[in-house]
C-alpha positions as CSV (number, residue, x, y, z in Angstrom):
1,M,0.0,0.1,0.1
2,K,1.1,3.3,-0.9
3,I,0.0,6.5,0.6
4,D,-1.0,9.1,-2.4
5,V,0.6,12.5,-1.2
6,E,-0.1,13.9,-4.5
7,E,-3.8,14.0,-3.6
8,A,-3.8,14.6,-0.1
9,R,-2.9,17.5,2.3
10,I,-0.2,16.5,5.0
11,F,-0.7,18.3,8.5
12,V,1.6,18.0,11.7
13,R,0.3,18.0,15.1
14,P,3.3,20.1,16.9
15,G,4.2,19.4,20.5
16,V,3.9,16.1,22.1
17,T,1.8,13.1,21.3
18,D,1.2,10.2,23.7
19,M,2.3,7.2,21.5
20,R,0.2,4.6,23.4
21,K,-3.0,6.3,21.1
22,H,-3.8,4.3,18.0
23,I,-6.0,4.9,15.5
24,N,-9.3,5.9,17.2
25,G,-7.2,8.2,19.9
26,L,-5.2,9.7,17.1
27,A,-8.4,10.3,14.9
28,A,-10.2,12.2,17.8
29,I,-7.0,14.5,18.3
30,V,-7.2,15.2,14.5
31,E,-11.2,15.8,15.2
32,G,-10.8,17.7,18.3
33,T,-7.6,19.4,18.9
34,M,-6.6,20.3,15.1
35,K,-10.3,20.7,14.2
36,E,-10.0,18.7,10.6
37,S,-11.9,15.8,9.6
38,P,-9.9,12.5,9.8
39,F,-12.1,11.1,7.0
40,T,-11.0,13.1,4.3
41,G,-7.9,11.2,3.2
42,N,-5.3,14.1,4.5
43,I,-2.4,12.7,6.5
44,F,-1.8,13.8,9.9
45,L,1.6,13.1,11.3
46,F,2.0,12.9,15.4
47,A,5.7,12.6,17.1
48,N,6.2,11.5,21.1
49,R,8.1,13.6,23.7
50,Q,11.6,12.3,22.7
51,K,11.0,12.9,18.9
52,T,12.3,9.3,18.1
53,V,8.9,7.8,17.2
54,L,6.5,9.4,14.4
55,K,3.0,8.2,13.8
56,V,1.1,8.9,10.5
57,V,-2.6,8.3,10.3
58,Y,-4.9,8.8,7.1
59,W,-8.3,7.4,5.7
60,D,-7.7,5.2,2.6
61,R,-11.2,4.3,0.9
62,N,-12.7,2.1,3.5
63,G,-10.6,2.3,6.8
64,F,-8.1,3.9,8.7
65,C,-3.9,3.4,8.2
66,L,-1.4,3.8,10.9
67,W,2.1,4.3,9.9
68,L,4.8,3.9,12.7
69,K,8.9,4.8,12.4
70,R,11.0,4.7,15.3
71,L,14.3,5.7,14.9
72,E,17.1,3.9,16.8
73,K,19.6,7.1,16.8
74,D,19.1,10.8,16.4
75,R,15.6,12.5,16.4
76,F,13.2,14.0,14.2
77,P,13.1,17.7,13.7
78,W,9.6,18.9,15.4
79,P,7.7,21.7,16.1
80,D,7.0,22.5,19.6
81,D,3.9,24.8,20.1
82,E,0.8,25.8,18.3
83,A,2.3,28.4,16.5
84,E,4.7,26.4,14.4
85,A,1.7,24.0,13.5
86,R,1.1,24.2,9.6
87,E,0.4,21.9,6.5
88,I,3.5,20.8,5.2
89,T,4.6,19.4,1.5
90,K,5.7,16.1,0.1
91,D,9.2,17.8,-0.1
92,E,9.1,18.8,3.7
93,V,8.1,15.4,4.9
94,A,10.9,13.9,2.8
95,M,13.1,16.6,4.7
96,L,11.4,15.4,7.6
97,M,12.2,11.9,7.3
98,K,15.9,12.8,6.1
99,G,16.6,14.6,9.6
100,I,16.5,18.3,8.0
101,D,14.9,21.0,10.2
102,F,12.8,22.9,7.8
103,W,11.1,24.4,10.6
104,H,14.0,26.9,11.1
105,E,14.9,27.5,7.8
106,H,16.1,31.2,6.8
107,R,12.8,33.1,6.0
108,E,12.9,35.3,2.9
109,L,13.6,39.1,3.3
110,R,11.7,41.8,1.4
111,Y,12.8,45.2,1.6
112,S,11.3,48.2,0.1
113,T,14.1,50.8,0.1
114,V,18.1,50.6,0.6
115,L,18.0,53.7,3.0
């Protein structure tokens, strides 16, 4: 089974998520805390306190799918508070899996005058 990231929107739940939660608990977080519908086919990502475990939940045609990745060494770059939460792109998911911290990338500066 392959996730269709071309069609789906990808959302990150910032901060800490209790990794004892499974599909029902994570879907309740999506609906209650994140104010999104878990039945849309969108992809939702969650991380534990140590940022070594990442869970992915999404709806696939007729049921939920739950994916888990546990790092044996290192940590995932992860936003700590709601202000950093946002929808991310498939390219940013690839960077996240490689450990690239795009949450703190350089921001584009726009100036109107030199003096």
